[in-house]
C-alpha positions in Angstrom: 144.0 153.6 28.2 142.1 154.7 25.1 138.8 153.6 26.7 139.6 155.5 29.8 140.5 158.6 27.9 137.1 158.4 26.1 135.5 158.2 29.5 136.9 161.5 30.6 140.1 160.3 32.3 143.3 161.9 31.1 146.2 159.4 30.9 149.7 160.8 31.4 152.6 158.5 30.4 156.2 158.7 29.5 157.0 156.3 26.7 160.7 156.4 27.2 160.4 155.0 30.7 158.2 152.1 29.5 160.9 150.6 27.2 161.7 147.8 29.7 161.9 144.0 29.4 159.8 142.0 31.8 159.6 138.3 32.5 156.1 137.7 33.9 152.6 136.4 33.4 151.5 138.8 30.7 147.8 138.0 30.9 147.7 138.5 34.7 149.8 141.7 34.5 147.5 143.1 31.8 144.4 142.3 33.8 145.9 144.1 36.9 146.7 147.2 34.7 143.2 147.1 33.2 141.7 146.9 36.7 143.8 149.9 37.9 142.9 152.1 34.9 139.2 151.1 35.1 139.0 151.9 38.7 140.8 155.2 38.3 138.2 156.0 35.7 135.3 154.9 37.9 136.4 156.2 41.3 138.5 159.3 40.8 136.4 162.1 42.1 138.5 165.1 40.8 136.7 167.6 38.5 139.4 166.9 35.8 140.3 163.2 36.4 143.9 162.4 35.6 145.9 159.2 35.9 149.7 159.3 35.8 151.5 156.0 34.9 155.1 156.1 36.0 157.6 153.2 35.4 160.8 153.3 37.4 163.3 151.0 39.2 163.5 150.6 42.9 166.2 148.4 44.5 166.8 146.6 41.2 163.1 145.9 40.6 160.7 147.5 38.0 157.9 149.4 39.7 154.8 150.8 37.9 152.9 153.5 39.8 149.3 154.3 38.9 148.6 157.7 40.6 145.3 159.5 40.1 144.4 163.0 41.4 141.3 161.9 43.3 140.8 162.5 47.0 141.9 159.0 48.0 142.3 158.3 51.7 142.5 161.4 53.9 146.0 161.7 55.4 144.3 162.4 58.7 142.9 158.9 58.6 146.1 157.0 57.7 147.2 156.5 61.3 143.8 155.1 62.2 143.7 152.8 59.3 147.3 151.6 59.0 149.1 152.3 62.3 147.9 149.2 64.1 149.5 146.9 61.4 152.9 148.5 61.7 152.8 148.1 65.5 152.2 144.4 65.4 155.0 143.5 63.1 157.5 142.6 65.8 154.8 140.7 67.8 153.9 138.6 64.8 157.5 138.0 63.8 156.6 139.4 60.4 157.9 142.2 58.2 155.0 144.0 56.7 154.8 146.9 54.2 151.6 148.8 54.0 150.3 149.8 50.5 147.3 152.2 50.6 144.7 151.6 47.8 141.6 153.6 46.9 139.3 150.7 46.0 138.6 147.2 47.0 138.2 146.3 43.3 141.9 147.0 43.0 143.4 145.4 46.1 141.1 142.4 46.5 142.2 141.0 43.1 145.8 141.6 44.1 145.3 139.7 47.4 143.5 136.9 45.5 146.5 136.7 43.1 148.9 136.4 45.9 150.6 139.8 45.2 149.7 140.9 48.7 149.3 138.8 51.8 146.5 140.9 53.3 144.0 143.5 52.5 141.3 145.4 54.3 137.7 145.2 53.1 134.2 145.5 54.4 132.3 142.2 54.6 130.0 143.1 51.8 132.8 143.8 49.4 134.4 140.5 50.4 131.0 138.7 50.0 130.4 139.9 46.4 134.0 139.2 45.5 133.9 135.6 46.7 130.6 134.9 44.9 131.6 136.9 41.8 128.7 139.4 41.9 128.2 143.1 41.3 131.5 144.9 40.5 133.3 141.5 40.6 130.9 139.8 38.2 132.6 137.4 35.8 135.8 137.2 37.9 136.8 134.4 40.2 138.0 135.5 43.6 136.6 132.5 45.5 140.0 132.0 47.1 139.7 135.1 49.3 139.4 134.4 53.0 138.3 136.5 56.0 140.9 136.3 58.8 139.6 138.6 61.6 137.1 141.3 62.2 138.8 144.7 62.6 136.2 147.2 63.5 132.5 148.0 63.1 131.6 150.4 60.3 128.7 152.4 61.9 126.7 154.5 59.4 123.7 156.7 59.3 121.9 159.8 58.1 122.7 163.2 59.7 120.6 166.3 59.6 121.0 169.7 61.3 120.3 169.6 65.0 117.6 172.3 64.7 116.0 170.6 61.7 112.3 169.4 61.9 113.5 166.1 60.4 113.5 163.7 63.4 113.3 160.4 61.7 114.0 158.7 58.3 110.3 158.9 57.5 110.6 162.7 57.7 113.1 162.6 54.8 110.2 162.1 52.3 110.3 164.9 49.8 113.5 166.3 51.2 116.9 167.0 49.5 119.0 163.9 50.1 122.5 162.9 48.9 122.4 160.2 46.3 124.3 158.8 43.3 127.7 157.8 44.8 129.2 156.9 41.4 132.6 156.5 43.1 131.4 154.4 46.0 129.3 151.4 44.8 128.7 150.2 48.4 126.7 153.2 49.4 123.5 153.0 47.2 122.4 149.6 48.7 123.0 151.1 52.2 120.7 154.0 51.3 118.1 151.5 50.0 118.3 149.6 53.3 117.9 152.7 55.4 114.9 154.0 53.5 113.3 150.6 53.6 113.1 150.8 57.4 110.7 153.7 56.9 108.7 152.1 54.1 110.4 154.4 51.6 112.7 154.1 48.5 115.2 156.6 47.1 112.5 157.7 44.7 110.7 159.3 47.7 113.4 162.0 48.2 114.8 164.8 46.0 118.2 163.4 45.0 121.3 165.5 45.3 123.8 163.5 43.2 127.4 163.3 44.6 130.3 161.0 43.7 131.2 160.1 47.3 130.4 160.6 50.9 132.8 163.4 51.3 131.1 165.4 48.5 127.8 164.5 50.1 128.9 166.1 53.4 130.1 169.1 51.6 126.7 169.4 49.8 125.0 169.3 53.2 127.4 172.0 54.7 126.8 174.3 51.7 123.1 174.0 52.1 122.5 172.0 48.9 121.2 169.0 50.8 119.0 168.5 53.9 120.7 165.3 55.0 124.0 163.5 54.4 125.2 159.9 54.9 128.5 159.1 56.6 130.2 156.9 59.2 129.9 157.8 62.8 133.1 159.0 64.4 134.6 160.3 61.1 136.5 163.6 61.0 134.1 164.9 58.3 131.1 164.4 60.6 132.9 166.5 63.2 133.5 169.1 60.5 129.9 169.2 59.5 128.8 169.5 63.1 131.0 172.6 63.6 130.0 174.0 60.2 126.2 174.1 60.7 126.1 174.6 64.5 125.2 171.0 65.4 123.9 167.8 63.7 121.7 165.0 64.7 122.0 161.3 63.7 118.7 159.6 62.8 117.6 156.6 64.7 116.5 153.2 63.3 114.0 151.3 65.5 115.7 148.0 66.6 113.0 145.6 65.5 113.2 142.2 63.7 111.2 143.7 60.9 113.7 146.5 60.3 116.6 144.1 60.5 114.9 141.9 57.8 114.3 145.0 55.6 118.0 146.0 56.0 119.3 142.6 55.1 117.2 142.5 51.9 119.5 145.2 50.5 122.7 144.7 52.5 123.0 141.1 53.9 125.9 141.6 56.3 124.4 144.6 58.1 123.1 144.7 61.6 121.8 147.3 64.1 124.1 148.5 66.8 123.2 150.5 69.8 125.0 153.9 70.2 125.0 156.5 73.0 126.1 160.1 73.1 129.8 160.5 73.6 133.0 162.2 72.3 133.3 159.6 69.5 129.7 159.9 68.5 129.3 163.4 67.3 125.6 163.9 66.3 124.3 161.1 68.5 122.2 163.2 70.9 120.2 160.4 72.4 120.6 156.6 72.6 119.9 155.2 69.1 120.5 152.3 66.8 122.5 152.6 63.6 123.1 150.4 60.5 126.5 148.7 61.0 128.7 146.3 59.1 132.2 145.1 59.8 135.6 145.8 58.4 137.7 142.6 58.1 141.3 141.7 57.4 141.3 139.6 54.2 143.9 137.0 53.0 143.7 134.3 50.3 144.5 130.6 50.1 147.8 131.8 48.7 148.7 133.5 52.0 150.5 130.8 54.1 148.5 129.6 57.0 151.3 130.2 59.4 151.5 133.8 58.3 147.8 134.3 58.9 148.0 132.5 62.2 150.9 134.7 63.4 149.2 137.9 62.2 145.8 137.2 63.8 147.3 135.9 67.0 149.5 139.0 67.3 146.6 141.3 66.7 144.5 139.7 69.4 147.4 139.3 71.8 148.2 143.0 71.6 144.9 144.6 72.2 146.2 147.8 73.8 148.7 148.5 71.0 146.1 147.7 68.4 143.6 150.3 69.7 139.9 149.8 70.0 139.3 148.6 66.4 140.3 145.0 66.7 137.7 142.7 68.3 138.6 141.8 71.8 136.5 138.6 72.2 137.7 136.4 69.3 139.3 136.5 65.9 136.1 135.8 63.9 132.7 135.2 65.2 129.2 134.8 64.1 126.8 137.4 65.5 125.2 137.0 68.9 122.4 139.6 68.1 120.2 137.4 65.9 121.5 137.7 62.4 122.5 134.7 60.4 126.1 133.6 59.9 127.8 135.5 57.2 128.9 133.7 54.0 132.5 134.9 54.3 134.9 131.9 54.2 137.5 131.8 57.0 141.2 131.4 56.4 142.7 128.2 57.7 145.2 130.2 59.7 142.4 132.0 61.5 140.6 128.7 62.0 143.7 127.5 63.9 143.3 130.5 66.2 139.6 129.7 66.7 140.3 126.0 67.4 143.2 126.8 69.7 140.9 129.0 71.8 138.3 126.3 71.8 135.8 128.4 69.9 133.2 127.2 67.4 132.0 130.7 66.5 132.8 130.3 62.8 129.8 128.1 62.2 128.5 128.7 58.8 131.6 130.7 57.7 134.0 127.8 56.9 135.1 126.9 53.4 137.0 124.0 51.8 140.7 124.2 52.9 143.4 124.3 50.3 
């Protein structure tokens, strides 16, 4: 807590509430607390970051809440993110409780430790967690497993509709959002996008922002000529209305561009998009940088629980919405990229085998 305070994060605690006796693995609990505080310090995007630590009892159990004053997950997005899981509980014969978290560096360790049965991650966060790289360096989360692909994360650069900027190459020398200190996944995505035009981030005038929401705000306020965001997001629609129309920039779908993208963001691929109600800013058929969101478990999640969850998700496509893949629980790509290094849960493997599919080639890991 002292280190966090020195880093600009104010810690609010009530000592009287913390005088409790616990019987637990102290080292593991301490590491969880350290991770929570460190991530609040790193990712809280409030102008005056504050973390409240509240100890209380619920149904005879001690509960410790870590609540920062950052933006977190927009309430408008909760239904999209969490609703499908509450709807499949009865189908799976499981009782699930949804716990929203702000950062994969918090909930992936919790899933790895068996504190939670499942978590939602993008494939790159899962990849670096499994191999112990980047923000997970020095920590062993090799027991994490992918269970099913949930949805494609379609991303891109957006400019004003009336802007002379018509391609990524046209961004050279322009004011572009950068930094993203609260979202470590974003900088390599920017590197990948610029690489398709033979550029680097040094070729633009950086407008440093902590996260994509702040980047969109900088664009709407006229401080940036371009912003980066996910297609279909409410913030993109807001930006479109704010400036009188926006345009998503195309990436030429060539093997050379795919190779350049994978150099910086290995799980990414190019996906074709067309104009439509869900694609605000897509004015013509284009290709955008895409990577997948996955449901993550660990080897501590019982195989039968994984099997029932994944089977229920894929047997109830209408209730789950358009996010869950309709073809198979976990598949290698059919558009030319190599099999991803995400290990597959044994429970998901049962679903694949039961359907007679061998699509997990290159994704399997030793079973435990």
